[in-house]
ROSE-4610 file (N, C-alpha, C; in Angstrom, 1 decimal, always signed):
// ROSE-4610
residu = [M/M/M/T/T/T/G/G/G/F/F/F/Q/Q/Q/K/K/K/F/F/F/P/P/P/P/P/P/D/D/D/Q/Q/Q/L/L/L/Q/Q/Q/T/T/T/L/L/L/R/R/R/N/N/N/E/E/E/L/L/L/M/M/M/Q/Q/Q/S/S/S/G/G/G/L/L/L/D/D/D/S/S/S/F/F/F/Q/Q/Q/A/A/A/A/A/A/E/E/E/L/L/L/L/L/L/S/S/S/A/A/A/F/F/F/L/L/L/A/A/A/Q/Q/Q/H/H/H/G/G/G/Y/Y/Y/G/G/G/V/V/V/S/S/S/H/H/H/D/D/D/E/E/E/A/A/A/R/R/R/T/T/T/A/A/A/A/A/A/S/S/S/R/R/R/I/I/I/E/E/E/S/S/S/V/V/V/N/N/N/F/F/F/S/S/S/L/L/L/P/P/P/S/S/S/L/L/L/Q/Q/Q/E/E/E/E/E/E/L/L/L/E/E/E/R/R/R/I/I/I/A/A/A/F/F/F/I/I/I/T/T/T]
num = [1/1/1/2/2/2/3/3/3/4/4/4/5/5/5/6/6/6/7/7/7/8/8/8/9/9/9/10/10/10/11/11/11/12/12/12/13/13/13/14/14/14/15/15/15/16/16/16/17/17/17/18/18/18/19/19/19/20/20/20/21/21/21/22/22/22/23/23/23/24/24/24/25/25/25/26/26/26/27/27/27/28/28/28/29/29/29/30/30/30/31/31/31/32/32/32/33/33/33/34/34/34/35/35/35/36/36/36/37/37/37/38/38/38/39/39/39/40/40/40/41/41/41/42/42/42/43/43/43/44/44/44/45/45/45/46/46/46/47/47/47/48/48/48/49/49/49/50/50/50/51/51/51/52/52/52/53/53/53/54/54/54/55/55/55/56/56/56/57/57/57/58/58/58/59/59/59/60/60/60/61/61/61/62/62/62/63/63/63/64/64/64/65/65/65/66/66/66/67/67/67/68/68/68/69/69/69/70/70/70/71/71/71/72/72/72/73/73/73/74/74/74/75/75/75/76/76/76/77/77/77]
x = [-13.2/-14.2/-14.4/-15.6/-15.9/-16.3/-15.5/-15.2/-14.4/-13.4/-12.1/-11.1/-10.4/-9.7/-7.9/-7.5/-6.4/-5.6/-4.6/-3.2/-2.7/-1.6/-0.8/+0.6/+0.8/+1.1/+3.0/+3.9/+4.7/+4.6/+3.8/+3.6/+3.5/+2.6/+3.1/+4.4/+4.7/+6.2/+7.0/+6.8/+7.9/+7.7/+6.4/+6.0/+6.2/+6.4/+6.8/+8.4/+8.9/+10.5/+10.5/+10.2/+10.3/+9.7/+9.2/+8.8/+10.1/+9.9/+10.8/+12.3/+12.6/+14.5/+14.9/+13.8/+14.6/+14.9/+14.5/+14.7/+13.7/+12.4/+11.5/+11.5/+10.6/+10.2/+8.4/+7.6/+6.1/+5.2/+6.0/+5.1/+5.7/+6.7/+7.5/+6.9/+6.6/+5.9/+4.4/+3.5/+2.5/+2.3/+3.3/+3.0/+3.3/+4.4/+4.7/+2.7/+2.3/+1.3/+0.0/+0.0/-1.1/-0.6/+0.6/+0.7/+0.6/+0.7/+0.5/-1.2/-1.7/-2.9/-3.8/-3.2/-3.9/-3.3/-2.3/-2.1/-3.0/-3.8/-4.9/-6.1/-6.5/-7.6/-8.4/-8.1/-7.8/-7.4/-8.5/-7.8/-7.6/-7.1/-6.4/-6.2/-6.9/-6.8/-5.0/-4.6/-3.4/-2.7/-4.0/-3.8/-4.3/-4.9/-4.9/-3.7/-3.3/-1.9/-0.8/-0.9/+0.3/+0.1/-1.1/-1.1/-0.7/-1.3/-1.0/+0.3/+1.1/+2.7/+3.2/+2.6/+3.9/+3.2/+2.2/+1.9/+2.7/+3.1/+4.1/+5.1/+5.7/+7.0/+7.5/+6.1/+6.8/+6.6/+6.0/+6.0/+6.9/+6.9/+7.4/+6.2/+5.3/+4.3/+4.5/+3.6/+4.0/+2.5/+2.5/+1.8/+0.4/-0.2/-1.2/-1.6/-0.6/-1.2/-1.3/-0.1/-0.1/-1.4/-2.1/-3.2/-3.9/-4.4/-5.2/-5.3/-3.8/-3.8/-4.3/-3.9/-4.0/-5.8/-6.5/-8.1/-8.6/-8.3/-8.6/-8.7/-7.8/-7.4/-7.9/-7.8/-8.6/-10.2/-10.0/-11.1/-11.1/-12.7/-12.8/-12.9/-12.2/-12.3/-13.4]
y = [+1.0/+0.2/-1.0/-0.6/-1.8/-3.2/-4.1/-5.2/-5.9/-4.9/-4.9/-5.5/-7.0/-7.9/-6.8/-7.0/-6.7/-7.5/-6.8/-7.7/-8.2/-8.9/-9.4/-8.8/-8.5/-7.4/-7.8/-8.9/-9.5/-8.6/-9.1/-8.7/-7.3/-6.2/-5.0/-4.6/-5.1/-4.3/-4.5/-5.7/-6.4/-5.3/-4.9/-4.2/-2.7/-2.1/-1.1/-0.5/-1.8/-1.7/-1.6/-2.4/-2.1/-0.4/-0.2/+1.1/+2.1/+2.0/+3.5/+3.0/+1.8/+1.7/+1.2/+0.9/+0.3/+1.6/+2.9/+4.0/+4.0/+3.6/+3.7/+4.8/+5.4/+6.5/+6.3/+6.9/+7.2/+6.0/+5.7/+4.9/+3.5/+3.4/+2.0/+1.7/+2.5/+2.2/+1.8/+3.0/+2.6/+1.0/+0.6/-1.0/-1.7/-1.6/-2.5/-2.3/-1.1/-1.5/-2.2/-2.0/-2.5/-4.2/-4.4/-6.2/-6.4/-5.8/-6.4/-6.7/-5.4/-5.7/-6.7/-7.3/-7.8/-9.2/-9.4/-10.6/-11.4/-10.3/-10.7/-10.1/-10.0/-10.3/-9.0/-7.6/-6.1/-5.8/-4.9/-4.2/-2.5/-1.8/-0.7/+0.4/+1.6/+2.9/+3.2/+3.0/+3.2/+4.6/+5.6/+7.2/+7.1/+6.2/+6.0/+5.7/+4.3/+3.8/+4.7/+5.6/+6.7/+7.8/+8.2/+9.4/+8.1/+7.8/+6.9/+6.5/+6.6/+6.0/+7.8/+8.7/+9.7/+10.5/+10.0/+10.0/+9.6/+8.3/+6.9/+7.4/+8.2/+8.7/+9.8/+10.9/+12.0/+12.1/+11.3/+10.8/+9.2/+9.2/+7.6/+7.3/+6.7/+5.7/+4.7/+4.7/+3.7/+2.6/+1.1/-0.2/+0.4/+1.1/+1.5/+2.2/+3.3/+3.9/+3.8/+2.5/+1.8/+1.2/+0.2/-0.6/+0.4/+1.7/+2.4/+3.0/+3.6/+3.6/+2.5/+1.3/+0.0/-0.1/+0.2/+0.1/+0.9/+2.4/+3.5/+3.4/+2.4/+2.7/+1.2/+0.3/-0.8/-1.0/-1.5/-2.3/-3.6/-4.5/-5.4/-5.9/-7.0/-7.2/-8.4]
z = [+4.9/+4.1/+5.0/+5.7/+6.9/+6.3/+7.7/+7.2/+6.5/+6.5/+5.9/+6.8/+5.6/+6.7/+6.4/+7.6/+7.6/+8.0/+6.8/+6.2/+7.6/+7.1/+8.1/+8.5/+9.9/+10.3/+9.4/+9.5/+8.8/+7.5/+6.7/+5.4/+5.2/+6.2/+6.1/+6.3/+7.4/+7.9/+6.5/+5.4/+4.6/+3.8/+3.1/+2.0/+2.6/+3.8/+4.4/+4.3/+4.7/+4.8/+2.8/+2.5/+0.4/+0.1/+0.7/-0.1/+0.4/+2.1/+2.3/+1.8/+2.0/+1.9/+0.2/-0.7/-1.8/-2.9/-2.5/-3.4/-4.9/-4.5/-5.5/-6.1/-7.0/-7.9/-7.3/-7.3/-7.2/-7.8/-9.2/-10.2/-9.6/-9.6/-9.2/-8.0/-7.0/-5.5/-5.4/-6.6/-7.1/-7.3/-8.4/-8.8/-8.0/-6.7/-5.4/-4.6/-4.5/-3.7/-4.6/-5.9/-6.4/-6.9/-6.7/-6.9/-5.1/-4.4/-2.8/-2.9/-3.0/-3.0/-3.6/-5.0/-5.9/-5.2/-5.0/-4.4/-2.8/-2.6/-1.2/-2.2/-3.3/-4.0/-4.0/-3.9/-4.1/-5.3/-5.9/-6.9/-6.5/-6.9/-7.0/-8.3/-7.9/-9.6/-9.7/-10.8/-11.1/-10.0/-10.4/-10.0/-8.3/-7.7/-6.3/-5.5/-6.5/-6.2/-5.7/-6.9/-7.2/-6.0/-5.8/-4.7/-3.9/-2.8/-2.0/-1.9/-2.7/-2.5/-2.5/-3.0/-2.4/-1.2/-0.6/+0.9/+1.8/+1.1/+1.9/+2.2/+0.9/+0.6/+1.3/+1.6/+2.0/+3.7/+4.4/+5.9/+5.8/+7.5/+7.6/+8.0/+7.4/+8.1/+8.5/+9.8/+11.0/+10.1/+10.6/+10.4/+10.0/+11.4/+11.3/+10.2/+10.0/+8.8/+7.3/+7.6/+6.1/+6.0/+6.9/+7.1/+6.7/+7.0/+6.9/+5.4/+4.9/+3.2/+2.3/+2.3/+1.7/+1.9/+2.9/+3.2/+2.0/+2.4/+1.7/+0.4/-0.5/-1.6/-2.4/-1.8/-2.3/-2.5/-3.1/-3.8/-4.6/-3.9/-4.3/-5.8/-6.4/-7.6/-8.2]
C-alpha cells in the first residue's frame, strides 16, 4: 500500500514479542493483529489476519517483515 504510515518500532517490537512468546493459537494471534491494526485506524479481514498469523508463527519474523505483513493485510476503514 503506497504511502502507508509505518508503525512505531517499539509498538512493532511489543506486538512481535506477544505473537512469538505468548503461545497464542492462530485465531488468537489473528485477533491480536486485528486489534493492533484497529488501534491504528485500520481494518483487516479475519481470513487475512489468520493467514498472516500463521505465516508469522511459521518463521521468526523480523520487524521489517512484520511491518510488511501488516501493510499487506491492512485496509483503511
